C-alpha positions, -999 to +999 in steps of 0.1 A: +281-007+054+283-022+089+263-006+123+234-006+147+198-007+123+176+018+121+139+015+119+122+041+101+086+055+092+078+072+062+051+087+039+049+095+006+029+112-021+036+084-051+019+108-079+054+113-091+076+081-087+077+045-102+064+031-069+084+023-039+109-006-051+145+004-069+138+011-101+171+013-134+159+049-140+164+059-101+128+071-098+116+047-070+110+062-033+134+035-023+160+056-047+152+087-032+158+076-003+189+061-005+205+086-021+202+111+004+215+085+030+249+081+003+249+118+011+247+116+047+274+087+052+291+094+020+289+056+013+261+034-005+235+022+021+209-001+011+170-001+025+146-028+030+116-018+027+082-034+046+070-043+010+063-025-025+036-001-038+027+003-072+032+037-095+014+057-077+001+046-046+010+064-016+014+058+020+012+071+052+028+042+071+059+026+049+084+007+069+115+006+065+154-004+079+187+001+072+225-007+089+246+026+096+268+038+117+259+072+137+273+090+167+249+116+166+216+118+187+187+098+169+171+136+164+198+146+144+197+119+121+158+121+118+168+160+111+189+151+081+169+127+061+141+152+065+165+178+051+175+165+016+140+151+007+115+163-017+087+176-006+063+145-016+085+123+007+088+124+046+108+103+068+082+104+097+100+088+125+137+070+130+149+045+161+174+022+170+162-013+169+177-050+173+204-062+148+180-092+142+150-065+133+138-070+097+109-046+083+094-071+060+093-107+075+087-096+108+057-080+098+026-096+111-002-073+092-005-045+068-036-018+066-048-003+030-072+024+029-085+032-002-105+066-009-137+070-030-153+107-037-187+105-050-186+130-076-166+158-082-139+161-060-119+192-051-083+199-070-068+195-035-086+157-031-080+151-070-046+132-068-060+113-036-089+098-044-110+078-073-141+104-085-174+077-088-199+097-107-227+069-107-242+061-073-237+034-050-253+007-031-238+003-001-254-025+011-246-038-019-211-037-011-213-052+021-227-078+017-197-084-018-172-080+015-186-100+038-182-131+009-145-116+003-134-116+043-117-144+059-092-170+042-095-180+009-074-183-021-074-151-039-060-160-070-090-142-093-081-110-076-041-102-083-028-096-118+002-119-117+005-125-157+015-162-170+019-191-141+013-181-106+042-197-084+032-177-051+010-191-029-028-174-035-042-178+001-046-149+022-067-140+052-082-109+049-088-102+083-104-071+078-122-051+047-148-027+058-169+004+042-174+037+059-189+067+041-191+103+055-206+126+033-194+119+002-163+105+006-160+069+009-131+047+030-130+014+024-099+000+051-081-034+043-063-054+068-040-090+061-007-104+069+000-099+031-013-089-003-006-103-042+000-080-066-025-054-069-048-075-050-063-042-031-070-028-059-090-056-077-105-057-046-119-025-047-126-027-079-149-052-075-168-036-047-174-007-069-186-029-096-209-047-071-224-005-059-222+002-096-252-029-103-225-042-128-214-071-102-236-085-076-222-101-044-234-135-055-211-132-084-184-117-065-180-147-044-186-174-076-155-151-091-139-155-052-143-197-058-134-198-096-098-187-088-095-173-121-090-138-131-118-123-151-122-089-173-152-083-148-126-078-121-109-040-128-083-026-112-087+009-097-067+032-103-037+035-082-037+073-069-067+062-047-046+040-026-025+043+002-005+021+028-017+032+065+002+009+087+023-023+090+019-041+123+044-061+137+049-085+171 
């Protein structure tokens, strides 16, 4: 389908979905949104996201675009999209953009947030955080974060299998740990991330906080460029794609 290009921002609870990327059985976020667009326009509509999120990962600011001819007010398109989506998915905004805009290729930065809960979380927070029952040394975690920030080869913090063909150098512009009461928020920003990189970084930081790794050992692992069993991948349900930035 051709027509004007539309940029959308959406939020979703990824608990019951197979991630963002379209799947054969149709239970990815992309599949559900495309099915709704097909109902609205009466023909298939392909959407292009800013990037993938894994099964169980959430988003408050995922961006996607699509092309379609719409002769009514933009607000009516937003209402039509919202009206037919499950409660776990919300399109937050829709606007017309230039024909050469691309949600993925023009993204300049992405911000993820990982939520930890110290101790038992209440039933409303449990699906959206990683409960940590051991004390965390936040000062040690910050020391490890300092070693990880900046431009490095993050091959040791990706879950890519087999021969890695992708460039594994990334500029980790932000890795920030903030505690408020029993909640800990880890904010991560870069121009892009490797497969399960954010969850691997969080897993390493938690290991440092619990005393199973030292900041110096994390730095050694980073420099080794080799994945080790010492780096555990944090569970997906604490991770949120918070915002995608464009120039």
